[in-house]
Phi, psi and omega in degrees: 000328181293324179295324182293327184258356180295125186281332182274178179280144167275115186261130178224169170241106184070024181294329180297328182261344185234289188299309185293319175299322178293315179296320179297318178299316179297315178303316182290316183288320187263318184259353180059040175205161180279151172287131178238121178239121184292317184214117181245133176239109182259110181303317180298314181300320179293321177297316180298321179302321185270313186272337180083007178206164181272161173213147178285154175301322180299312180292321178299315182290323178296314181290322187267318187250346186072023182236150178242154172288167173288144175291140186205141174258100185296340178291345181261006185307309183296317179297313181295319179299323181284330187252322182218068186302332181297329177297317179291322177297315179299317179300312182291328178298320177298317177301314181297316180298318179293319178299319177300313181299318178295317181295323177298324176296319178300313182296330178274357180075023181271150182286156172248137184257120185264357184101305180257352181199173179233138177229150169241118185275151176290149175286147179292000000 
């Protein structure tokens, strides 16, 4: 219910193709209702609109912020969640923090460096 009434944008990196479909499936399977997001701002989608190609969050952050994501084997997600969930939480927290830093650059009108080009994304 909070997502439906949240006035600001829900900011993701590739969320339209990854996060939101997974969350929607969970909402339908577990809560028996669809996920409703009033305003979604997908950084990846905005980059593709301007640059014409995709870039990983890791490469974007390395080029723009000089920071890298944690190394991770996604094939172990279920195992790690069952045995050491804090490791998966820590990994995702770094992703969220990096996404936040990139979005703050967008709000300030600062460029993002893709390696082969530079883009300035529109504010939501």
